[in-house]
C-alpha positions as CSV (number, residue, x, y, z in Angstrom):
1,X,37.4,-66.0,241.4
2,X,39.8,-68.9,241.7
3,X,38.5,-72.3,242.9
4,X,40.9,-75.2,243.1
5,X,41.8,-78.2,245.2
6,X,44.5,-76.4,247.1
7,X,43.0,-73.0,247.5
8,X,39.7,-71.2,246.8
9,X,39.8,-67.4,246.8
10,X,38.0,-64.3,245.5
11,X,39.4,-60.8,245.1
12,X,37.1,-57.9,244.8
13,X,38.2,-54.4,243.8
14,X,35.7,-51.7,244.4
15,X,36.1,-48.1,243.1
16,X,34.2,-45.1,244.3
17,X,34.4,-42.0,242.2
18,X,33.3,-38.4,242.7
19,X,32.5,-37.1,239.2
20,X,31.4,-33.7,240.4
21,X,33.7,-30.7,241.0
22,X,32.5,-30.5,244.6
23,X,33.8,-32.3,247.7
24,X,31.7,-35.2,249.0
25,X,31.7,-36.5,252.5
26,X,30.1,-39.9,253.1
27,X,30.3,-43.3,254.7
28,X,31.5,-45.8,252.2
29,X,30.9,-49.5,252.8
30,X,30.8,-53.0,251.3
31,X,28.1,-55.4,252.5
32,X,28.2,-59.2,252.3
33,X,25.3,-61.3,253.5
34,X,25.3,-65.1,253.5
35,X,23.8,-68.1,255.2
36,X,25.4,-70.4,257.8
37,X,26.3,-73.7,255.9
38,X,25.8,-76.0,258.9
39,X,22.7,-74.2,260.3
40,X,24.4,-74.3,263.7
41,X,24.7,-70.6,264.4
42,X,25.6,-71.0,268.0
43,X,29.2,-71.9,267.0
44,X,29.8,-69.2,264.3
45,X,32.6,-66.9,265.2
46,X,34.4,-63.9,263.8
47,X,38.0,-63.2,264.8
48,X,40.1,-60.1,264.3
49,X,43.6,-61.0,263.2
50,X,45.1,-57.6,262.8
51,X,46.5,-55.5,265.6
52,X,48.3,-56.6,268.7
53,X,45.5,-58.6,270.3
54,X,43.2,-61.2,268.6
55,X,39.6,-60.7,269.5
56,X,36.7,-63.2,269.0
57,X,33.0,-62.4,268.6
58,X,30.0,-64.8,268.5
59,X,27.1,-64.4,266.0
60,X,24.5,-65.3,268.6
61,X,25.5,-62.2,270.7
62,X,23.7,-60.0,268.2
63,X,24.8,-57.0,266.2
64,X,28.4,-55.9,267.0
65,X,30.9,-53.3,265.9
66,X,34.2,-55.0,265.4
67,X,37.4,-52.9,265.9
68,X,39.0,-51.4,262.9
69,X,41.4,-53.8,261.1
70,X,42.6,-55.3,257.9
71,X,42.4,-59.0,258.6
72,X,39.4,-61.0,259.9
73,X,38.4,-64.7,260.0
74,X,34.8,-66.0,259.9
75,X,34.5,-69.5,261.2
76,X,31.7,-72.2,261.1
77,X,33.3,-75.1,263.0
78,X,30.3,-77.4,262.4
79,X,30.8,-77.1,258.6
80,X,34.6,-77.2,259.0
81,X,34.7,-73.9,257.1
82,X,36.5,-70.6,257.5
83,X,36.7,-67.5,255.4
84,X,39.8,-65.4,255.7
85,X,39.2,-61.7,254.9
86,X,42.0,-59.4,254.0
87,X,41.6,-55.7,253.2
88,X,44.1,-53.4,251.6
89,X,43.3,-50.6,254.2
90,X,41.9,-50.6,257.8
91,X,38.1,-50.5,257.9
92,X,35.5,-50.8,260.6
93,X,33.3,-53.8,260.5
94,X,29.6,-54.2,261.6
95,X,28.6,-57.8,262.0
96,X,25.0,-58.8,262.5
97,X,22.8,-61.9,262.4
98,X,20.1,-62.1,259.7
99,X,17.0,-63.2,261.6
100,X,13.4,-64.1,260.7
101,X,10.4,-64.0,262.9
102,X,7.8,-66.7,262.3
103,X,4.5,-67.7,263.8
104,X,4.4,-71.4,264.5
105,X,2.3,-73.8,266.6
106,X,4.2,-72.6,269.7
107,X,3.9,-68.9,269.0
108,X,6.4,-66.5,267.6
109,X,10.0,-67.6,267.2
110,X,13.1,-65.9,266.0
111,X,15.6,-67.8,264.0
112,X,19.1,-66.8,262.8
113,X,19.4,-67.8,259.1
114,X,22.7,-66.1,258.3
115,X,24.8,-63.1,258.9
116,X,25.9,-59.7,257.3
117,X,29.3,-58.2,257.3
118,X,29.5,-54.5,256.5
119,X,32.9,-53.0,256.1
120,X,32.8,-49.2,256.3
121,X,34.8,-46.0,256.7
122,X,34.1,-42.3,256.5
123,X,35.3,-40.9,253.2
124,X,36.0,-37.4,251.9
125,X,36.4,-37.2,248.1
126,X,37.4,-34.0,246.5
127,X,36.1,-33.1,243.1
128,X,37.1,-35.7,240.5
129,X,38.6,-37.8,243.3
130,X,38.5,-41.5,243.6
131,X,38.9,-44.2,246.3
132,X,39.7,-47.9,245.7
133,X,39.2,-50.7,248.1
134,X,40.4,-54.3,247.6
135,X,39.0,-57.2,249.5
136,X,40.4,-60.7,249.3
137,X,38.5,-63.7,250.5
138,X,40.1,-67.1,251.0
139,X,37.9,-70.1,251.7
140,X,39.6,-72.8,253.8
141,X,39.1,-75.7,256.2
142,X,39.5,-75.2,259.9
143,X,41.1,-78.7,260.1
144,X,44.1,-77.6,258.2
C-alpha cells in the first residue's frame, strides 16, 4: 500500500493453486465490500473503462453484472472520491448494494450502507497448476 500526497494506491496479487494431481474446475473471484463515504448512495456510479464503449452503472439500480473488462472506475461525487481499478486480465464483475432492513417508527425501511464488488471468472486448473491475479487500486479525486 502506498499513500502519499500525489497518489494513493494499493496493489494486490492473489494466487490460486491446485495442489492435487487432479484437474479442478471452479469459479474464482475476489470480493471487496466497503461503505459509501458521503452516505449519498444515489450518486454512486461504476464506469467500465475498457473496451470500445464506456458504460456507466448506478448503485441504486440494484445488483448488476458488469461486462467483462480490465479497467473500472468507482465514483462517489458527493465525497469527491474515485477508485480506479485495473486488472491484469479480463474478469466479469458483479456489483451490488449492501442493504439493511430496519424496523423504525414508520415501519420497515431498507437502507443502502455500502456496496460489494466481486470480480470473477471460470477457472480450470490442472494438477499442480496455478493462477495469479493482480488488482491495482488507485484512490483519486474527481476534481482533478
